[in-house]
N, C-alpha and C positions, 0 to 999 in steps of 0.2 A: 386167208378168214379166218376171224378173230373169235376168242368170245370173249363179251366181257362180263364178270361177276361185279354187279355195284351194291357193295353194302350200306345204306344209305337208312339216316331218321325216317319211321313208320311216319311221319309228318309230309315229309318229305317227297317219298311211293307213288303215292297218285301222280303230285304236278310233274316229277320228273317220266313217268310211265305216259301222263298225256302229251305231254313235248315230244318225247320219243315218238309217240303213235301219231302226232303232228308233220311230224316229220318223215314221214313214211317208214317205223319202223317198228314193223306192227306186233312181229312176233317175239315176245319176252315171254319168261315166267318168272311172277315174284313168289318170295317163299317168305313167310313170317321166323324170323330166330331173334334168340339172345345172346347177348355176348357182352365183350369188352373190349376195348383198343388200352392205348398207353397211358388212360387217365384210372384204368383200374378202377372203371363203376363212378359213382358217387356218393359224397356224402351228402343225406338234407339232415339239418338240428346235427340230433345223435346217432341216425341211422345212416349206413354202410350199403346201398344198393349194387352189387357185385355185379349181376349181370342187368346190362339193361335191350329196351326191344330194341331190332332192330329188324330191316326188309331188304333181303336179299333179291336184286333184279338179274336176270340173268338173259343174257340175249347175244348170238352170233350174227357178224354184220361181215360184209367183204373187207377188205382190207381197206381200202380207199374211202369207206365211212369210218373208220376207228374215232378220226379226230372228229371228226363233227358231231360222231356219238357222247364223245370226252365231253365235251363242246356244253352238250345239252345238260348233259347228267351235272357235271361242275356247279352251271349255272344254278340249275334250280334246287340241288340238293345243299348249296353254300348257305353257310347261316353265319361263318367264321369264329364259331364256338368249337371245345373240342366235340368231340365225337358225330363231324359231320360225315363222316365215314371215309373206306376208299373203294378204290375201283383196281382187280386184278384184269390183268389182259396175256391171256396163253394163244397160242395159235390149234388151230381145227385142221386135223388133217384127212376127216372124213366125215361127211352128214350120210346119213342113212333116215328114211321116213318109214318107221315100221308099216303101216299099213301096204303101202305099194311098192317098197322095196327101192321105192328108186332113188338112184345117188345126189346129191346135192343140196342146196336151198329150195 
């Protein structure tokens, strides 16, 4: 299993979530956040916006679904501009459901 954490533009988050649900990946967490990447914020006129709004989408999928999920996120979040986002992929050793104590997805 892998955990994918996608940091995307807020305006792309619903499109990404809808496309993932349509593909059968219904379980996810969306978190509103602020941050900056390599672009160090943006300048609008004489005002520098250091931290920009972002949305973090987190989900855990089986290894064989990772490439499909990456393709969906990249396609739906892409604008071609700085700040489109990042996707972090990490291994998941174990999943435990709090209510039932069941192991696994």
